[in-house]
N, C-alpha and C positions, 0 to 999 in steps of 0.2 A: 504494500499500499504506499503510495507516494503522496506526500502532502506538500502543497505549495508553501514556500516559506518567503518571508519578507524580512529584510534587514531593519533593525530598530536601534536607535542610539538612545541610551538612557543617561541621565545625569543624576548621580547619587553621591552622598557623602563618601569621602575617601575610606572611612572605617567600614562602611557597608560593602564597598567594592573589595576591600582586603578580606573581609569576613567571607563573602560569597566565593571568592577565589580559593581561599584556604579550605572552606567546606567542600567545595567541588573536588579539590585535589585529594583531600582525606577520603572521599567516597568514590574516587575513581571516575568522576563525571566531569563534563564540561559545564561552564557557567550556563550555557544555553540549556543543557539537560536539566540542571537544577531548577531554572525558571520554568521550563516546560512542565516538569513534574508538579511544581507548586501550582501552576495555573490549572492543570488537569484536576488537581485535588480540590481547588476552589470551585471549579466548574461542577464537579461531582457533588459537592456539598450544596450548591445552589439548587440542584435538581433532586436532592435526597428527600424522600418523604417516608416517615416511619411507618412500619407495617401496622395494619389495623389492630392487631393483637396488642401492640405496645400502647396504642391509644386507649384500648379497653382497660388496661391495668394501671395507667398513669393516674395518680392522685388517690389511690385506694388507701394509702396510709396518710392520715392527717399530718400536717406540718408540725403540730405541737407534740407529736409522739417521737420519742428518741428511739428509733428503730435499732440502732447499734446497742444501746443499753438493754433493750428487750432481748436482742439476740444473745448478748453475753450472759444474761440471766438464764435464758433457755439452755445455753451450753453448760453453765454451772449445774443446773438441775439435772440435765441429761447425764453428765459425767460424775455426778454425785459427790 
């Protein structure tokens, strides 16, 4: 699959350029690949919609309930 590409010039603070170059080098990528992967992730998040099952269970535990404390108490009782 061939994708048409276009050259883009960005102006960024020097420390950001140094960071992205070092990050790309550490991960064996080019700066273009890092930016491409980041943009693909953003695009995926924009189109993500949670499954209906998740919507169905969201909000079942009231916000005033400390679920972690209840779970720890359950574990203590279970393990005696």
